[in-house]
N, C-alpha and C positions, 0 to 999 in steps of 0.2 A: 310278520310285520304288523304292527297295530294299525287300527283305522276303523272307520265306520263300517257297519254291517252292510252286506249286499242289499238288504231290504231298504236301506236308506238312499239308494241310487236315484230314484225319482226326485226326492227332496233335494239331494245334492245337486242334481242337474238344474233344478229350478233356481236354487241359490246361486249356482255358478253363472247362470244366464243373467241374473240380476246384479250380482256383485262378486266377480271372480277374486278380486284382491282380498275382500273380507273373508271369503271361504278359505283361501290359502293361509291367511293369518290365524284364523280360528282353529283350523285343524292342526296346524303346527303347535299352537299353544296347548291344545287338548291332548294330542297324541305323541308329541315329541319330534325329534329330528328325522325320523323315518316313518312315513305314513302310507298306508295302502288305501287308495281312493277308488271305490267302485263307481263307475259312471256308465251304467247300462252295459252295452257289450264290451266296453273297454275298462281297464283298470290301470290307474296311474300309480306308479311307484315314486312318491314324492320325497326327495331328500333335501335336508335343510341344515347342513353343518359344513363349515369350511373344509373339513377332511373329506367329506363326500364330494364337494365341488372339485377339490384337487384331484381326487381319484378319477371322477367321471370326465373331467375336461382335459386333464393333463396326463396322469399316470397310466390310464387305460383307455384313452380317448378313441383308439382304433376300434374298440368294441361297441362304441356308441355313435350311431349315425343320427342325422337330423330326424326329428320325430314329429309328433302330432302338432298341427298348426303350420309348421313350415312345409310339411307335406302338402297341405291344402294350398299354401301359397304358391306351390309349383304351377298351378293353373295359370298364374300370371307371370311369375318370375322364371318359369322353366327351370333349366339347370344352370342358373347363375351361381356366382360365388357363395351366395347365402344358403343355397339349397343343395348344391351338388355334393358328390362324395367321391372318394377313391382317387383314381388316376386323373379323372377329369378335373376334380377340385385342385389337385396338385398342379396341373397344367395351367389352370386359370389363375391360381395364386402366383405362380411364377411369372405369368404375363403381367399381372396387375401390380405386384409388389414394388417394382422399381419406381413407379409413379408416386408412391407414398414414402420413399426413403427420406430420412430427416433432412438431408442436404437439399433435395428438390423442394420439399415443403417449405424450408426456410426461404427459398427463392420466391415462393408464392406469397410471402408475408405482405409485401406492398399491395398486391391485389386484394388480399383479405382485409387489410387495414382500410383500403380505399372503400370497399363495400361497407365496412362498419361505420365509417365516417359519413358516407352517403345516407345510411339508415338513420343516424342521429340527426342529420340535417332534415331528412324527410319527416321524421317525428317532430322536429322542432317547428315545422310549419303548422302543427296542430296545437301549439301552446295557446291556451285560453279557448280552444274549440271543443267540439264534442268528443265522445269516446273514440278510441282507435282499437281495432282488434289486433292485439299484440301477437297472438298466435299466427294470424295471417301475415303480419309484417315479418315475423321470424321465418316463415316458410318462404316468402319472397326473397328475403335476404340470403338464406342458405342455398337456394337455387342459384342465385347470382354468384355466390362464392364457388359453388360446385362447377358452374359453367366456366368461370375464369381460371380456376386453379387446377382442375383435372381434365376438363374437356376441351379447353381452348375454344369455347363457343358461348354465344349470348343466348341464354335460355329465356330471356324476358319476352321474346317473340312468341313463345308457346303458352298462350293464355290457358288457364284451367288445368295445368299439369298437376298442381297440388290437389285439386278436386278429383282428378283421375286416380291419384294414389290413395286418396281417402276411400274411394269406392272399392279399390282393390283390397285394402286392409279390412274394410267392413265385410266384404264377401268372404275373405279368408277366415275371419273370426266366426262368421255365421256358420261356415262349413265345419269348423272345428267344434263349435258348441253343439251343433246338430249331429255331430259324428257322421257327416256326409249322408244323412238319411234322406235328404231331399234331392231328388235327381237334378242334375245340372240343366236338363232340358226344360224343366218347369219354368214358364215365363213369369216368375215372380219379379216385382219391381227391383229388388236387389240384384237379381240375376241379369236383368236387362241393363241396369246401370253398370254392372260389372263388365258386361260384354262391350258396351260402348267405351268404357274406360280402357279396357285392354286394347281395343282397336286403336284408340287415340294414342296410347303410349307406343304402340308399334309403329305408327305413322311418324311419331316424333323421332324415335331412334333411327328409323330408316332415313329420315331427312338429315339427321346429324351425320350419318355415315356418307350419304351422297354429297353433302356440302364439303366434307373433309376431302373426299376423293377428288372433287372438282378443283379444290385449291392446289392440288398437285404437290403438297409438301409432306406427304405421309412419311417418307423415308427419313426426313430430317427433323421430325417432331417427336416429342417424348410424352405427349398427353395420352390419356386412356384410349380415345377413339383411334388414334394412329396406331398404337400398339395392338389393339384388337383387330384392326384391319389387316395388319401384317400377320398376326398369329392365326386368325381364322382363314386366311388365304392358303394356309398349308393343309387345310382339311381336304381329303380326297374327293369328298362330295360337296360341291358348292352350296347345296341346299342346307347341309349340316352346318357349314361355316356361317351362312346367313342366320340360321336359327340361333347358333351359339352367340353370334354378335348381338342379336336382339336380347337374348336372355341376360347377357352380361351387362348391357347398357341399362336395361330396365331395372335390374337389381341395383346397379350403382346409383341411378337416379333416386331410387327409393331410399336406400340405406344412407346415401351421401347427403341427403338434406333433412330427412324426417327426424333422425335421432338428435341432431344438433338443434333443430328448430324446437323440438320438445324440451330439451334441456334449457335453452334460453327462455322459453315461455315460463317454465317452472321457476327459473331464477328470478325473473322480474316479479312473479307472483309472491314468492317467499320473501324477497327483499322488501316488498311493499308491506308485508305483514309484520316486518321487524325493522322499523325506521332506523334504529341504531346501526343495523347492518348496512342499510342503504347509505347512511352517512359515512360509514367507514369506506365503503366502495368509492363514494364520491371523493373523499379526501385522498385516498390512495391514487385514484386516477389523476387528480389535479397535481399531486406531488410527482408522479412518474412521468406523465405526459406533458404537463404544462398546457400550452395551447397548440401543440403539434399533433400530427398523425402518428399513431402507434408504429413502432418498428419491431423487428424480430427480437432485438436485444432487450426489449421491455418485458418479455415474457417472464424472465426469472425475477424481475422486480415487482411484478404484480402478484405478490405472495398471498395477500389476503383474498384477492379476487380468485386465485386458484383454490384456496381453502373453501370459499363459498361454493364454487362449482363442484368440488368434490362432495360437499355435504348435500348439495341439491341432487346429485346423482346417487347418493346413498339413499335418500328418501324416495326419489322418483327416478330410478334407473331407466335410461331410455329403452332398453330391452328388458322387460319385466319377467319374462319366462324363457328358459332354455330347455326345450324339449329334445329328448333323445330316444332312440330305439335300440334296445340291446340286440346285438348280433348273435352272441352266444351266451350260455348260462354264465352267471357271475355271482360274486358276493360283494356287497357294498355295506361297509359299516357293520358287518356281522349278519346282514340280511340277504337272503337268496333273491336273486333277480333272474327269472327265466329268460331264455332266448325269445325274442319277439316282444318283450315287455316294453310298454311305454314308460319312460323314465323322465322325470322333470326336476330341474332345479329352478328355484324362483328367487332371483336377485332381490326382488321387492321384500320378501320375507327374510331372506338371509341377511340383508342389510339392516334389518330391524330385530335381529336375534338378541334378546336381552343379555345373554351371556357375554357377548362381545361389544355391545353398544348400550351403555347405561342410558336410562331414560330414552329409549330408542326412537320414540315418535317426535322428540323435540328437535327443532332445527337449531343446530349449534356448530357453526363452521370451525370453532376452536378444536373440535375433535381431531381435525387434520393438521393441527400444529405439530410439526415433526417431534417436538419434545413430549407430546402426549400420545403418540400413536405407535411407539416403538414396539410394544408388546402385543399388538393386534395380529392375529393370524393373517397371512397373506391372502388367503382365499375367503376371508370374511367380507371382502369388498371386491366385487367383480363387475363393475359397470360396463366394461368392454369385453366381458367374457374372459377366457383364460385358455392356456394350452395352445395347440397348433392353430386353432380357429380364433385366436385373439383378434379383435377388431383391427383391420389393417389401416383404418382411417383415424385412429385415436389421436395421433399428433396433430393432424389438420383440424380435427374437431375441437381439441383443447385450445389451439391457437385462435380459432374462430370465436369460441365463446369468450375467451379472455379479452380479445380486442373489442368485441361488440359491447360487452358489459362495461368496459372502461370508457369507450367512446360515448355511450349513452349516459352512464352515471356521472361522468364529468360535467355534462352540460344540462341534463334534464332530470326530472323526477316523474316517474310513472306511478299513478295511483289508481287502484282498481275502483270501478264504479260501485258505490255503496249498495249493499244488499245482494250483490251478484254472488251466486254460489258456484265455487270452483269444484268440479267433479273429475276425478281421474278416469280416463277412458283407456282400458288395457286392450289395445289392438295388437298389431305386430310390435308396435312401440307403445310406450306409456305417455299418452298425450292428455291435454286438457279438453274435455268434451265441450263442444259447441263454441269454442273460442274464448278469448280473454279480453274483454273490453276494459280499457284503462284510459284515463285522461292524462294529458301531458302538461307539465309546468316547468318553469325554469328551475335549475338546481339551486 
C-alpha cells in the first residue's frame, strides 16, 4: 500500500496535530485511494473510495470493529451504542430502534417545529443588536429538541451540558492524537476539566432516570429513558444495569445534539457566504410555510432546503472520520489489511473526491437535484455512515434541520461578523472552532 515513509512519522504527527483535515486531503491527493499512514507506534490504513466504504461498512462490517478515537471516547461514553460491539450492541440497538421509527418521529414533528419557531423568535429579539453566537444557539436548540422528542424531559435546567460535552470531545481527541502516551492520572488542565465534565454528565443522567422513575409512568411511555429503565432492569447485576444506563444516555445526549447542531451552524455560515442561496431558502420557506408553524407534511415540500442540507453535509459531514479495527486478515481494494490494523474512512475526503464530485470544494446544492445525481455511487456520500451501524437518528436530524432552517430563513437574515475567520474543528464531530458570531436582521 503506498504512503509516506516511516521516517516521516514525526512530521506527520505534527501536521496532524495542527490540521488533521488538510493532512487527510493532501495524502489522498498524493498517494491515491488507499494510503498507509505511519504515525509513530501506529499505522493507519486509510481508504478513500466508495467501493472501499461499501466493503468496510456494509459487505464485511463484522470484520471491522470501532477503532482509534472511539476507543478513547470509551472513557466517557463507556459501552454506549456509539462504541459497543457484538451482542451488547445488538441488544442496545434493539432497545433504542423503536424510538426512532418513522411513525414515532412523525408524531414528534409538532414538538420539533415548536422548538424551531421558538429559536427564530429568540433570535428575532437580537435584530439590530450585537452579534449572537449561532453555534451556541444551535446547541441549545438541539438539546431542547432531544429532550422533548426522545427523552420526554426538559434539558434546559441542566446548564453547561454543552460545555461538558466539549470537554469530553477535547480529551478524546487529545488522547487519540497523543496515542494515549500521556497517563490519564497526570493532572493536566485538560484531564481535570474532563474528569469534572464526566462527573457532571453522570449526575445529569442519574437525575433523568430518578425523575422518570418518580413519575411512575415507565411502563406506559415509549421514550428512550423509559425503554432503557425496563431493558437494564433485566440485567442480573444491578450495578451492570446502572452502568449500561449511564453509558447509553450519555452517548445519546452527545450524538443526539452535537451532530445536528454542527450541521445547522455550517448551514447558516455557508448560506451567508452565498446570498443567492439564502434568498432561495427564504423564498421557499415563505411559499411553503406562509405565516404558520411547520408541520410534518412540509418536509417533502422543502425540496431546496433539503438539497442545501445535503450539500452542507457533503462539505462538512458531522462525523468526519470513521475509524475501524480489523478483526482478521483481509483484503480491501486489492490491498492486504492485517488483523489488528487500524483502518479509517474519512467522509470529509470521500465527499470531496474529484472523481465523483466535480469542483469538489465549491458549495453547490444543485448537485443534489435528483436529475443530476442519478449516476453517483451510493457510497460516495455517507454523512450518516452506512451498513448495520447507519445512524439511527437520521430521520429526526433531517426533520430538525429542515424545520429550523425554514423557520429562521423565513423571518430573519443572519450575517457573519466581518473579518471573523471560520475554522473547522475535527473533534468527534466536525464543528466550528470557537463559535460563530452573527448579527440578526429582518429577512
